[in-house]
The first five atom37 places (N, CA, C, CB, O) and aatype in JSON, in Angstrom:
{
  "aatype": [12, 7, 7, 6, 7, 5, 9, 1, 7, 16, 10, 9, 7, 19, 19, 13, 10, 7, 9, 10, 19, 2, 7, 12, 16, 10, 12, 2, 9, 15, 6, 18, 17, 5, 8, 19, 19, 5, 7, 16, 10, 9, 10, 15, 0, 19, 10, 9, 2, 1, 0, 2, 5, 14],
  "atom_mask": [
    [1, 1, 1, 1, 1],
    [1, 1, 1, 0, 1],
    [1, 1, 1, 0, 1],
    [1, 1, 1, 1, 1],
    [1, 1, 1, 0, 1],
    [1, 1, 1, 1, 1],
    [1, 1, 1, 1, 1],
    [1, 1, 1, 1, 1],
    [1, 1, 1, 0, 1],
    [1, 1, 1, 1, 1],
    [1, 1, 1, 1, 1],
    [1, 1, 1, 1, 1],
    [1, 1, 1, 0, 1],
    [1, 1, 1, 1, 1],
    [1, 1, 1, 1, 1],
    [1, 1, 1, 1, 1],
    [1, 1, 1, 1, 1],
    [1, 1, 1, 0, 1],
    [1, 1, 1, 1, 1],
    [1, 1, 1, 1, 1],
    [1, 1, 1, 1, 1],
    [1, 1, 1, 1, 1],
    [1, 1, 1, 0, 1],
    [1, 1, 1, 1, 1],
    [1, 1, 1, 1, 1],
    [1, 1, 1, 1, 1],
    [1, 1, 1, 1, 1],
    [1, 1, 1, 1, 1],
    [1, 1, 1, 1, 1],
    [1, 1, 1, 1, 1],
    [1, 1, 1, 1, 1],
    [1, 1, 1, 1, 1],
    [1, 1, 1, 1, 1],
    [1, 1, 1, 1, 1],
    [1, 1, 1, 1, 1],
    [1, 1, 1, 1, 1],
    [1, 1, 1, 1, 1],
    [1, 1, 1, 1, 1],
    [1, 1, 1, 0, 1],
    [1, 1, 1, 1, 1],
    [1, 1, 1, 1, 1],
    [1, 1, 1, 1, 1],
    [1, 1, 1, 1, 1],
    [1, 1, 1, 1, 1],
    [1, 1, 1, 1, 1],
    [1, 1, 1, 1, 1],
    [1, 1, 1, 1, 1],
    [1, 1, 1, 1, 1],
    [1, 1, 1, 1, 1],
    [1, 1, 1, 1, 1],
    [1, 1, 1, 1, 1],
    [1, 1, 1, 1, 1],
    [1, 1, 1, 1, 1],
    [1, 1, 1, 1, 1]
  ],
  "atom_positions": [
    [[2.55, 22.78, 13.86], [3.37, 21.51, 14.26], [4.78, 22.07, 14.63], [3.47, 20.33, 12.99], [5.57, 21.74, 13.75]],
    [[5.16, 22.55, 15.27], [6.78, 22.36, 15.38], [7.5, 21.13, 15.74], [0.0, 0.0, 0.0], [7.06, 20.39, 16.62]],
    [[8.45, 20.91, 15.19], [9.17, 19.96, 15.79], [10.54, 19.91, 16.67], [0.0, 0.0, 0.0], [11.34, 20.85, 16.61]],
    [[10.72, 19.04, 17.29], [12.04, 18.95, 18.09], [12.77, 17.81, 18.41], [11.89, 19.42, 19.2], [12.5, 16.8, 19.07]],
    [[13.99, 18.3, 17.66], [15.01, 17.5, 17.16], [16.66, 17.85, 18.33], [0.0, 0.0, 0.0], [16.76, 18.57, 19.33]],
    [[17.38, 17.23, 17.83], [18.53, 16.88, 18.99], [19.77, 16.45, 17.75], [17.96, 15.25, 20.35], [19.88, 15.77, 16.73]],
    [[20.68, 17.48, 18.73], [21.89, 17.29, 17.69], [22.35, 15.92, 17.85], [23.16, 18.31, 17.94], [22.63, 15.37, 16.79]],
    [[22.51, 15.22, 18.91], [23.08, 14.06, 18.66], [22.29, 13.15, 17.95], [23.48, 13.53, 19.74], [22.87, 12.38, 17.19]],
    [[20.87, 13.1, 18.08], [20.07, 12.05, 16.94], [20.65, 12.54, 15.41], [0.0, 0.0, 0.0], [21.17, 11.88, 14.51]],
    [[20.45, 13.4, 15.48], [20.85, 13.89, 13.87], [22.21, 13.31, 13.63], [20.97, 15.7, 13.6], [22.29, 12.97, 12.45]],
    [[23.35, 13.04, 14.32], [24.76, 13.04, 14.16], [24.64, 11.63, 14.33], [25.75, 13.93, 15.14], [25.57, 11.23, 13.62]],
    [[24.11, 10.67, 14.79], [24.14, 9.27, 14.81], [23.34, 8.81, 13.47], [23.48, 8.72, 16.2], [23.75, 7.84, 12.83]],
    [[22.24, 9.51, 13.08], [21.61, 9.53, 11.57], [22.56, 9.19, 10.7], [0.0, 0.0, 0.0], [22.75, 8.11, 10.14]],
    [[23.38, 10.6, 10.59], [24.13, 10.83, 9.25], [25.21, 9.83, 9.03], [24.8, 12.26, 9.2], [25.66, 9.42, 7.95]],
    [[25.57, 9.47, 10.36], [26.82, 8.83, 10.71], [26.46, 6.89, 9.9], [27.02, 9.0, 12.88], [27.12, 6.13, 9.2]],
    [[24.92, 6.84, 10.61], [24.62, 5.58, 9.95], [24.33, 5.22, 8.62], [23.77, 5.17, 10.45], [24.65, 4.19, 8.02]],
    [[23.46, 6.54, 8.09], [23.32, 6.43, 6.45], [24.68, 6.75, 5.9], [22.16, 7.54, 5.75], [24.71, 6.32, 4.75]],
    [[25.91, 7.34, 6.24], [27.3, 7.32, 5.78], [27.79, 5.97, 5.33], [0.0, 0.0, 0.0], [28.19, 5.47, 4.28]],
    [[27.53, 5.58, 6.71], [28.28, 3.89, 6.62], [27.23, 2.73, 5.92], [28.62, 3.19, 8.49], [27.58, 1.57, 5.73]],
    [[26.17, 3.16, 5.63], [25.67, 2.5, 4.69], [25.84, 2.05, 3.81], [25.21, 2.71, 4.44], [26.08, 0.91, 3.42]],
    [[25.61, 3.85, 3.04], [25.59, 3.88, 1.53], [27.37, 3.63, 1.19], [24.84, 5.6, 0.89], [27.69, 3.29, 0.05]],
    [[28.42, 3.83, 2.23], [29.95, 3.34, 1.93], [29.74, 1.84, 1.54], [31.09, 3.49, 3.37], [30.22, 1.42, 0.48]],
    [[28.89, 0.85, 2.53], [28.93, -0.44, 2.58], [28.6, -0.66, 1.05], [0.0, 0.0, 0.0], [29.31, -1.31, 0.29]],
    [[27.66, -0.17, 0.78], [26.6, -0.62, -0.6], [27.58, 0.07, -2.01], [24.54, 0.39, -0.44], [27.68, -0.22, -3.2]],
    [[28.0, 0.84, -1.36], [29.22, 1.07, -2.74], [30.14, 0.48, -2.96], [29.92, 2.11, -2.85], [30.63, 0.56, -4.08]],
    [[30.85, -0.49, -1.79], [31.86, -1.03, -1.74], [31.31, -2.58, -2.16], [32.56, -0.73, -0.38], [32.04, -3.56, -2.36]],
    [[30.06, -2.57, -2.24], [29.11, -3.82, -2.77], [29.08, -4.1, -3.71], [27.98, -3.87, -2.69], [28.83, -5.24, -4.11]],
    [[29.42, -2.81, -4.62], [28.54, -2.37, -6.14], [27.29, -2.73, -6.24], [29.05, -2.98, -7.44], [26.78, -3.52, -7.04]],
    [[26.75, -2.03, -5.29], [24.88, -1.89, -5.46], [24.66, -0.54, -6.22], [23.87, -1.74, -3.69], [25.24, 0.51, -5.95]],
    [[23.52, -0.76, -7.45], [23.76, 0.37, -8.22], [23.22, 1.79, -7.27], [22.92, 0.13, -9.73], [22.91, 1.7, -6.08]],
    [[23.18, 2.72, -7.83], [22.95, 4.06, -6.81], [21.27, 3.94, -7.1], [23.88, 5.93, -7.42], [20.58, 4.61, -6.33]],
    [[20.77, 3.39, -7.8], [19.14, 3.75, -7.72], [18.86, 2.93, -6.44], [18.07, 3.21, -9.21], [18.34, 3.4, -5.44]],
    [[19.3, 1.51, -6.59], [18.85, 0.82, -5.06], [19.75, 1.91, -3.79], [19.6, -1.31, -4.94], [19.18, 2.41, -2.82]],
    [[21.0, 2.07, -4.07], [21.04, 2.99, -2.55], [20.04, 4.12, -2.31], [22.48, 3.78, -2.38], [19.87, 4.56, -1.17]],
    [[19.4, 4.6, -3.34], [18.61, 5.72, -2.63], [17.24, 5.3, -2.28], [18.49, 6.99, -3.53], [16.5, 6.02, -1.61]],
    [[16.88, 4.03, -2.75], [15.7, 3.35, -2.24], [15.9, 3.11, -1.04], [15.33, 2.21, -2.84], [15.17, 3.63, -0.2]],
    [[16.84, 2.33, -0.71], [17.26, 2.19, 0.56], [17.26, 3.44, 1.64], [18.52, 1.7, 0.39], [16.83, 3.46, 2.79]],
    [[17.9, 4.47, 0.88], [17.92, 5.45, 2.08], [16.62, 6.2, 2.23], [19.07, 6.51, 1.94], [16.37, 6.86, 3.23]],
    [[15.82, 6.07, 1.22], [14.6, 6.96, 1.49], [13.73, 5.76, 2.24], [0.0, 0.0, 0.0], [12.78, 6.08, 2.94]],
    [[14.08, 4.44, 2.09], [12.87, 3.46, 2.77], [13.59, 3.72, 4.18], [12.71, 1.49, 2.17], [12.82, 3.35, 5.08]],
    [[14.65, 4.17, 4.62], [15.15, 3.94, 6.46], [14.58, 5.75, 6.59], [17.7, 3.48, 6.97], [14.13, 6.05, 7.7]],
    [[14.6, 6.54, 5.82], [14.4, 7.97, 6.35], [12.67, 7.98, 6.47], [15.13, 9.3, 5.13], [12.15, 8.7, 7.32]],
    [[11.97, 7.26, 5.71], [10.42, 7.04, 5.74], [10.47, 6.61, 6.98], [9.66, 6.03, 4.69], [10.19, 7.37, 7.9]],
    [[10.83, 5.39, 7.19], [10.76, 4.4, 8.37], [10.91, 5.38, 9.89], [12.19, 3.15, 8.18], [10.12, 5.47, 10.83]],
    [[12.17, 6.0, 9.69], [12.3, 6.65, 11.08], [11.3, 7.9, 11.34], [13.85, 7.17, 11.25], [11.06, 8.34, 12.47]],
    [[10.7, 8.46, 10.0], [9.91, 9.79, 10.53], [8.44, 9.03, 10.8], [9.81, 11.29, 9.19], [7.49, 9.45, 11.47]],
    [[8.54, 7.82, 10.11], [6.77, 6.95, 10.42], [6.83, 6.52, 11.99], [6.45, 5.06, 9.28], [5.9, 6.73, 12.78]],
    [[7.99, 5.92, 12.31], [8.18, 5.37, 14.13], [8.08, 6.84, 14.76], [10.11, 4.43, 14.69], [6.98, 7.0, 15.28]],
    [[8.96, 8.0, 14.88], [8.67, 8.8, 15.35], [7.33, 9.56, 15.12], [9.55, 9.25, 15.24], [7.08, 10.4, 15.98]],
    [[6.7, 9.45, 14.42], [5.16, 10.15, 14.54], [4.36, 9.14, 15.46], [4.28, 10.33, 12.88], [3.51, 9.66, 16.19]],
    [[4.5, 7.95, 15.5], [3.6, 6.61, 16.02], [4.04, 6.84, 17.71], [4.24, 4.69, 15.18], [3.24, 6.64, 18.63]],
    [[5.49, 7.32, 17.91], [5.48, 7.27, 19.46], [5.24, 8.78, 20.32], [7.0, 6.62, 19.9], [5.3, 9.01, 21.52]],
    [[5.01, 9.56, 19.31], [4.04, 10.81, 19.85], [3.06, 10.64, 20.41], [3.56, 11.61, 19.05], [2.3, 9.72, 20.13]],
    [[2.79, 11.72, 21.59], [1.67, 11.08, 22.28], [0.5, 12.1, 21.56], [1.8, 11.1, 24.17], [-0.69, 11.97, 21.83]]
  ]
}
C-alpha cells in the first residue's frame, strides 16, 4: 500500500503545525500538552485521509 502525497499539502500542514505550536508556546501551555495536541491532530488527519480513500 504505497502512499501518494503532495508537496503543497505537506507544506500547508507544516506551516499550520508551526503556527499552532508557536501560539501554544506564547500562551505558556506545557510542552506535554503541546505534544498531545500535535499527536491528536496528526492522527486525526491520517484517519480522515484513510476514510476518504476509495
